[in-house]
C-alpha positions as CSV (number, residue, x, y, z in Angstrom):
1,M,10.0,9.7,-29.6
2,N,13.6,9.6,-31.5
3,K,15.9,7.2,-30.4
4,I,18.8,8.9,-28.1
5,T,22.4,7.6,-28.7
6,P,24.8,6.8,-25.5
7,E,26.9,10.1,-26.5
8,E,23.6,12.5,-26.1
9,V,23.3,10.8,-23.0
10,L,26.7,11.2,-21.6
11,A,26.4,14.8,-22.8
12,Y,23.3,15.6,-21.1
13,H,24.9,14.1,-17.8
14,Q,28.2,16.0,-18.0
15,G,28.4,17.9,-14.8
16,G,25.4,16.2,-13.2
17,K,22.0,17.2,-13.1
18,I,21.1,18.9,-9.8
19,S,22.5,22.1,-8.0
20,V,22.0,23.7,-4.5
21,E,20.8,27.5,-4.9
22,P,19.9,29.9,-1.9
23,S,16.4,30.7,-1.2
24,K,17.2,34.0,0.6
25,P,18.6,37.2,-0.3
26,L,22.3,37.5,0.3
27,T,23.5,40.5,-1.0
28,T,24.0,43.0,1.9
29,Q,26.0,42.7,5.0
30,R,22.6,42.7,6.9
31,D,21.7,39.9,4.8
32,L,25.1,37.9,5.7
33,S,24.0,38.8,9.5
34,M,20.8,37.3,9.4
35,A,21.6,34.1,7.2
36,Y,24.9,33.4,9.0
37,T,26.6,34.7,12.3
38,P,25.4,36.4,14.4
39,G,21.7,36.0,14.0
40,V,21.6,32.3,13.0
41,A,22.2,31.4,16.6
42,I,18.3,32.6,17.1
43,P,16.9,29.9,15.2
44,V,19.5,27.4,16.7
45,L,17.9,28.1,20.1
46,E,14.6,27.8,18.8
47,I,15.2,24.6,17.6
48,E,17.0,23.2,21.0
49,K,13.7,24.3,22.7
50,D,11.4,22.7,19.8
51,P,12.5,20.0,17.4
52,Q,9.7,20.7,15.6
53,A,10.8,24.3,15.2
54,A,13.0,22.8,12.5
55,Y,10.4,22.5,10.0
56,L,9.4,26.4,10.5
57,Y,13.2,27.5,10.6
58,T,15.1,25.1,7.8
59,D,14.5,23.5,4.5
60,R,13.7,20.4,6.7
61,A,10.0,20.6,5.7
62,N,10.9,20.3,1.6
63,L,14.2,18.1,1.8
64,V,14.1,14.5,0.9
65,A,17.3,12.3,1.0
66,V,17.5,10.0,-1.6
67,I,19.8,7.2,-0.7
68,S,21.3,4.0,-2.4
69,N,23.8,1.6,-2.1
70,G,24.1,0.8,-5.7
71,T,23.3,-3.2,-5.1
72,A,20.3,-3.1,-7.7
73,I,20.8,-0.1,-10.0
74,L,17.8,0.0,-12.5
75,G,18.2,-3.6,-14.1
76,L,21.9,-3.5,-14.3
77,G,22.1,-4.9,-10.6
78,D,25.1,-4.5,-8.2
79,R,27.1,-1.9,-9.6
80,G,28.7,-0.1,-7.1
81,A,27.2,3.1,-5.1
82,L,29.5,5.5,-6.6
83,A,27.7,4.2,-10.2
84,S,24.1,4.9,-8.7
85,K,24.7,8.5,-8.7
86,P,23.2,9.3,-12.0
87,V,20.3,7.8,-11.0
88,M,19.7,9.2,-7.5
89,E,20.8,12.8,-9.2
90,G,17.8,11.7,-11.5
91,K,15.4,11.1,-8.7
92,G,16.5,14.8,-7.5
93,V,15.4,16.6,-10.7
94,L,12.3,14.8,-10.7
95,F,11.9,15.7,-7.0
96,K,12.2,18.9,-7.6
97,K,10.6,19.4,-11.6
98,F,7.3,17.5,-10.4
99,A,6.8,18.7,-6.6
100,G,9.3,21.4,-5.7
101,I,11.2,19.2,-3.2
102,D,14.4,19.6,-2.6
103,V,16.7,16.4,-2.4
104,F,20.3,15.5,-1.5
105,D,21.6,12.3,-3.3
106,I,23.4,10.2,-0.9
107,E,25.6,7.1,-1.9
108,V,26.6,5.2,0.9
109,D,29.8,2.6,0.1
110,T,28.6,-0.7,2.1
111,H,26.7,-3.8,1.5
112,D,26.4,-4.4,5.0
113,T,22.8,-3.9,6.2
114,E,23.6,-2.7,10.0
115,E,26.1,-0.1,8.6
116,L,24.0,1.0,6.3
117,I,20.6,1.4,9.0
118,Q,22.9,3.0,11.3
119,I,24.5,5.4,8.7
120,V,20.6,6.8,7.5
121,R,19.9,6.8,11.5
122,G,22.4,9.1,11.9
123,I,21.6,11.6,9.3
124,A,18.1,11.4,9.3
125,L,17.4,15.1,11.2
126,T,18.6,16.9,8.3
127,F,15.6,15.5,6.4
128,G,11.9,15.5,6.2
129,G,11.7,12.3,4.3
130,I,14.2,9.3,3.3
131,N,13.6,7.8,-0.5
132,L,15.5,4.7,-0.4
133,E,16.8,3.5,-4.1
134,D,17.9,0.7,-5.5
135,I,18.9,-1.3,-2.9
136,K,18.8,-5.3,-3.5
137,S,16.5,-7.7,-2.1
138,P,15.8,-9.4,0.6
139,E,18.2,-6.9,2.5
140,C,16.1,-4.1,1.3
141,F,12.8,-5.2,3.4
142,E,14.7,-5.1,6.6
143,I,16.9,-1.7,6.0
144,E,13.1,0.0,5.4
145,Q,11.3,-2.0,8.3
146,R,14.0,-1.0,10.8
147,L,14.4,2.6,9.9
148,I,10.5,3.1,9.9
149,D,10.4,1.7,13.4
150,M,13.6,3.7,14.1
151,L,12.7,7.7,12.8
152,D,9.7,9.8,12.8
153,I,9.8,10.8,9.5
154,P,8.9,8.7,6.3
155,V,11.1,6.0,5.4
156,F,9.8,4.9,1.8
157,H,11.8,2.2,-0.7
158,D,10.4,3.8,-4.0
159,D,11.4,0.4,-5.9
160,Q,8.7,-1.3,-3.4
161,H,5.9,1.0,-3.2
162,G,6.2,3.3,-6.0
163,T,5.4,0.8,-8.9
164,A,3.1,-0.6,-6.2
165,I,1.0,2.5,-6.2
166,I,1.1,2.9,-10.0
167,L,0.1,-0.5,-10.5
168,G,-2.9,-0.3,-8.1
169,A,-4.4,2.3,-10.0
170,A,-3.8,0.6,-13.7
171,L,-5.2,-2.4,-12.4
172,T,-8.0,-1.0,-10.6
173,N,-9.1,0.8,-14.0
174,A,-8.2,-2.3,-16.2
175,L,-10.3,-4.3,-14.4
176,E,-13.5,-2.0,-14.7
177,I,-12.9,-2.0,-18.2
178,V,-13.1,-5.5,-18.8
179,G,-16.0,-6.1,-16.4
180,K,-14.0,-8.2,-14.0
181,K,-13.3,-7.9,-9.8
182,M,-10.4,-7.8,-7.7
183,E,-11.4,-10.5,-5.2
184,N,-12.0,-13.1,-8.7
185,V,-9.0,-12.6,-10.7
186,K,-6.1,-15.0,-10.9
187,V,-2.8,-13.0,-11.2
188,V,0.6,-14.3,-12.0
189,F,3.7,-12.5,-11.4
190,S,7.1,-12.7,-12.7
191,G,9.6,-11.6,-10.8
192,A,9.7,-12.1,-6.7
193,G,12.3,-9.0,-5.9
194,A,11.4,-5.9,-4.0
195,A,9.1,-4.6,-6.4
196,G,7.1,-8.0,-6.8
197,I,6.4,-8.4,-3.6
198,S,5.4,-5.1,-2.8
199,C,3.2,-4.9,-5.7
200,A,1.7,-8.3,-4.4
201,R,1.3,-7.3,-0.9
202,H,-0.5,-3.5,-2.0
203,L,-2.9,-5.7,-4.6
204,V,-4.0,-7.8,-1.3
205,K,-4.6,-4.7,0.5
206,M,-6.8,-3.3,-2.5
207,G,-9.0,-6.5,-2.6
208,V,-6.9,-9.4,-4.4
209,P,-7.3,-12.7,-2.5
210,R,-3.5,-13.4,-1.4
211,G,-4.7,-17.2,-2.7
212,N,-5.3,-15.6,-6.5
213,I,-1.8,-14.4,-6.7
214,W,0.7,-17.2,-8.1
215,M,4.3,-15.5,-8.1
216,C,6.9,-17.2,-10.3
217,D,10.9,-16.1,-10.6
218,I,14.0,-17.7,-12.2
219,H,13.5,-21.2,-10.7
220,G,9.5,-20.8,-11.3
221,L,6.4,-20.9,-9.3
222,V,7.1,-20.1,-5.9
223,Y,5.6,-22.8,-3.7
224,Q,5.5,-24.1,-0.3
225,G,8.9,-26.1,0.7
226,R,10.8,-24.8,-2.4
227,K,14.4,-24.0,-1.3
228,E,15.9,-22.1,-4.1
229,L,16.4,-18.5,-3.5
230,M,13.5,-18.4,-0.6
231,F,13.3,-15.6,1.8
232,P,10.4,-15.1,4.5
233,E,8.7,-11.9,2.3
234,K,9.1,-14.3,-1.0
235,D,7.8,-17.5,1.2
236,A,4.6,-15.6,2.3
237,F,3.2,-15.9,-1.2
238,A,4.0,-19.4,-2.0
239,R,1.1,-21.5,-3.4
240,G,0.9,-24.9,-3.9
241,D,3.6,-27.6,-3.3
242,Q,5.1,-28.8,-6.4
243,P,7.3,-26.7,-9.1
244,A,5.7,-25.2,-11.9
245,S,6.7,-23.3,-15.2
246,L,5.8,-19.7,-15.5
247,A,3.9,-20.9,-18.9
248,R,1.8,-23.4,-16.7
249,V,0.7,-21.3,-14.0
250,L,-0.2,-18.8,-16.7
251,E,-2.9,-20.8,-17.8
252,G,-6.0,-19.4,-17.3
253,A,-4.8,-16.5,-15.6
254,D,-6.8,-13.0,-15.8
255,V,-3.5,-10.8,-14.7
256,F,-0.1,-11.0,-15.9
257,I,2.2,-8.5,-13.7
258,G,5.9,-8.7,-15.0
259,L,8.8,-7.0,-13.1
260,S,11.6,-9.5,-14.2
261,A,13.5,-9.8,-17.6
262,A,13.2,-9.1,-21.1
263,N,11.4,-11.7,-23.3
264,I,10.5,-14.3,-21.0
265,L,6.7,-14.3,-22.6
266,T,5.5,-15.6,-25.5
267,A,2.7,-15.0,-27.8
268,D,1.6,-19.3,-27.3
269,M,1.5,-18.1,-23.3
270,L,-0.4,-15.4,-23.4
271,A,-3.1,-17.3,-25.7
272,K,-3.7,-19.6,-22.6
273,M,-5.0,-16.8,-20.5
274,S,-8.5,-16.0,-19.9
275,S,-10.6,-14.0,-22.0
276,D,-9.6,-10.1,-21.9
277,P,-6.4,-10.8,-20.3
278,I,-4.8,-7.8,-18.5
279,I,-0.6,-8.0,-19.5
280,F,1.2,-5.3,-17.7
281,A,4.9,-6.1,-18.5
282,M,7.0,-3.7,-16.7
283,A,10.6,-5.3,-17.3
284,N,13.0,-2.1,-18.1
285,P,14.5,-1.2,-20.4
286,D,12.6,-4.0,-22.6
287,P,9.8,-5.9,-21.3
288,E,8.8,-9.3,-20.8
289,I,6.7,-9.4,-24.1
290,P,7.0,-6.8,-26.7
291,Y,4.3,-4.2,-26.3
292,D,3.2,-4.9,-30.3
293,L,3.5,-8.7,-30.1
294,A,1.3,-8.9,-27.0
295,R,-1.3,-6.8,-28.9
296,A,-1.0,-9.0,-31.8
297,A,-1.0,-12.0,-30.0
298,R,-4.1,-10.9,-27.6
299,P,-6.1,-8.5,-29.5
300,D,-8.6,-8.3,-26.8
301,A,-5.8,-7.7,-24.2
302,I,-5.0,-4.4,-21.9
303,V,-1.3,-4.1,-22.4
304,A,0.8,-1.9,-20.5
305,T,4.9,-1.3,-19.7
306,G,7.4,0.8,-17.9
307,R,8.2,2.6,-21.3
308,S,7.2,6.2,-22.1
309,D,6.8,5.3,-26.0
310,Y,4.2,3.2,-25.7
311,P,0.5,3.3,-24.1
312,N,-0.2,2.6,-20.4
313,Q,3.1,3.4,-18.9
314,I,3.2,2.4,-15.5
315,N,6.1,4.3,-13.8
316,N,6.7,5.6,-10.4
317,V,7.3,9.3,-10.9
318,L,3.8,9.2,-11.0
319,G,4.1,8.4,-7.2
320,F,6.9,9.4,-5.1
321,P,7.3,13.3,-5.7
322,F,3.7,13.7,-4.8
323,I,3.7,10.9,-2.2
324,F,6.4,12.8,-0.5
325,R,4.7,16.5,-1.2
326,G,1.5,15.5,0.4
327,A,3.4,13.9,3.5
328,L,6.0,16.7,3.8
329,D,3.5,19.5,3.8
330,V,1.5,17.7,7.1
331,H,4.8,16.8,8.7
332,A,3.7,13.3,8.4
333,S,6.1,11.0,10.5
334,A,5.3,8.0,8.2
335,I,4.0,6.9,4.7
336,N,1.8,4.2,5.9
337,D,-0.9,1.9,4.0
338,E,-3.5,4.4,4.1
339,M,-1.6,6.7,2.2
340,K,-0.5,4.5,-0.2
341,L,-3.9,3.2,-1.1
342,A,-5.3,6.9,-1.2
343,A,-2.6,7.5,-4.0
344,S,-3.5,4.6,-6.1
345,H,-7.5,5.3,-5.8
346,A,-6.5,9.3,-6.4
347,L,-4.4,8.0,-9.6
348,A,-7.5,5.9,-10.9
349,A,-9.9,8.9,-10.6
350,L,-7.7,11.1,-12.4
351,A,-7.6,8.6,-15.5
352,R,-10.9,9.1,-15.8
353,E,-11.2,12.4,-16.2
354,A,-11.1,14.4,-19.4
355,V,-7.6,15.1,-20.8
356,P,-6.5,18.9,-21.3
357,A,-5.1,19.9,-24.5
358,K,-1.4,20.8,-22.9
359,V,-1.1,17.1,-21.9
360,L,-1.9,16.1,-25.5
361,K,0.3,18.5,-26.8
362,A,3.1,17.5,-24.6
363,Y,2.8,13.8,-26.0
364,E,1.9,14.7,-29.5
365,L,-1.6,12.9,-29.6
366,D,-5.0,14.3,-30.9
367,H,-7.1,12.4,-28.8
368,L,-6.6,10.5,-25.3
369,E,-9.7,9.1,-22.9
370,F,-10.1,6.4,-20.2
371,G,-10.1,3.2,-22.2
372,R,-7.7,0.4,-22.9
373,D,-5.0,2.7,-24.3
374,Y,-5.4,5.2,-21.3
375,I,-5.5,3.7,-17.7
376,V,-3.0,5.9,-15.5
377,P,-2.5,9.6,-16.5
378,K,0.8,10.6,-18.0
379,P,3.6,11.3,-16.2
380,L,3.8,15.0,-17.8
381,D,0.2,15.7,-16.8
382,P,0.6,18.7,-14.4
383,R,-2.9,17.6,-12.5
384,V,-1.1,14.5,-11.0
385,C,-0.1,17.0,-7.9
386,L,-3.4,18.5,-7.5
387,W,-5.2,14.8,-7.0
388,E,-2.0,12.8,-5.5
389,A,-0.8,15.3,-3.1
390,P,-4.2,16.1,-1.3
391,A,-5.1,12.4,-1.1
392,I,-1.7,11.9,0.7
393,A,-2.4,14.7,3.0
394,G,-5.7,13.5,4.0
395,A,-4.8,10.2,4.3
396,A,-2.1,10.8,6.7
397,M,-4.6,13.3,8.7
398,R,-7.2,10.9,8.7
399,S,-4.7,7.7,9.9
400,G,-3.2,10.1,12.8
401,V,0.6,10.3,11.5
402,A,0.4,14.1,10.6
403,R,1.7,16.3,13.0
404,K,0.2,19.0,11.2
405,T,-3.7,19.5,10.2
406,I,-4.4,21.6,6.8
407,D,-7.4,22.8,5.0
408,L,-7.1,20.0,1.7
409,D,-9.4,22.6,-0.4
410,Q,-7.3,25.6,0.5
411,Y,-3.9,23.1,-0.1
412,R,-5.2,22.4,-4.1
413,R,-5.4,25.7,-4.5
414,S,-2.2,26.9,-3.3
415,L,-0.7,23.6,-5.3
416,S,-2.2,25.0,-8.6
417,E,-1.0,28.4,-7.6
418,K,2.4,27.2,-6.8
419,F,3.0,25.2,-9.9
420,H,0.7,27.2,-12.2
421,I,-1.6,24.2,-12.9
422,G,-4.7,25.8,-14.5
């Protein structure tokens, strides 16, 4: 991919990246009478009688709010709610492009946890789902959980769960390739914020013993009794009772998972990992160790980053559009653990399928197959929707959070037709 310049980026963003367009005709007096007064009174009365009718007579069944207060924008930190708007618009573009979902991006100018919760609660009736984004930890944990408890629609903090779901798929396949099992590997995290903690939680649900997970942050190992930068969600992953550096903890590790900062991992540190190490350096835009350096230091490694210009991109765009697509289409009241696990397993399975020519063309590749350089599907693979959205819908129905029952085979066919996926 050719390098882009700041000037090109600003020109691309000029005027914004999303717009609202009518989905029904509005060219005659009759159309106007149905779209607005007097006709609009009829669905108003239907929704008053049955609130679920809003899914039928409004865009609620296809509308997601992407909400941020700008306290943790990408890797840039707290830049304010307004500065988060380009990112939230970007999420809206991806929702629409990949899954046909409409989005209102909402930037909330507050650092007060209670105020943010009450604002989201107050507007939630508008939407079929809430995507929280770029909200700093530890506040993000309370905000998400309390909104989940309050609302009867999916609330999903993508910084936490999106990365975790894709990571789960990638690790499943990487471990199969190197012949190791979830229950036996030593996993070391660099980064103990929202994404790191959620990834660790998800891996526990996938079969990695909690005692096999070692979490490090800017102060080194998260150990029992530590005082610096601790909060309950982090404390749940405390290991040992003594300080230790990342380099020390990484000795003998099978898996490194980086959700922290650029260039904190060295070739010497990788040399002390176990055979066939799995190195997921996902700091963006620059990983914990450059991809080429990691491969040179450990030719036996499987290496992944969050970047699109190297193999094995672990990127949440493989998750949130299709997770919400499946959840919305069964009118789910939540996105639960069963649905998150189903998404990971669906993505892992798709990566083992033959890659179609149109995907190779999109990435200017001659060949791509399941192996060390291909452990998760490519974001531009249109089949992701056909695998992940039905997996989500099916898990929602099985786990009891779906308010609408659908035939999954028919659903796959309808998605294929809607998005022209051959």
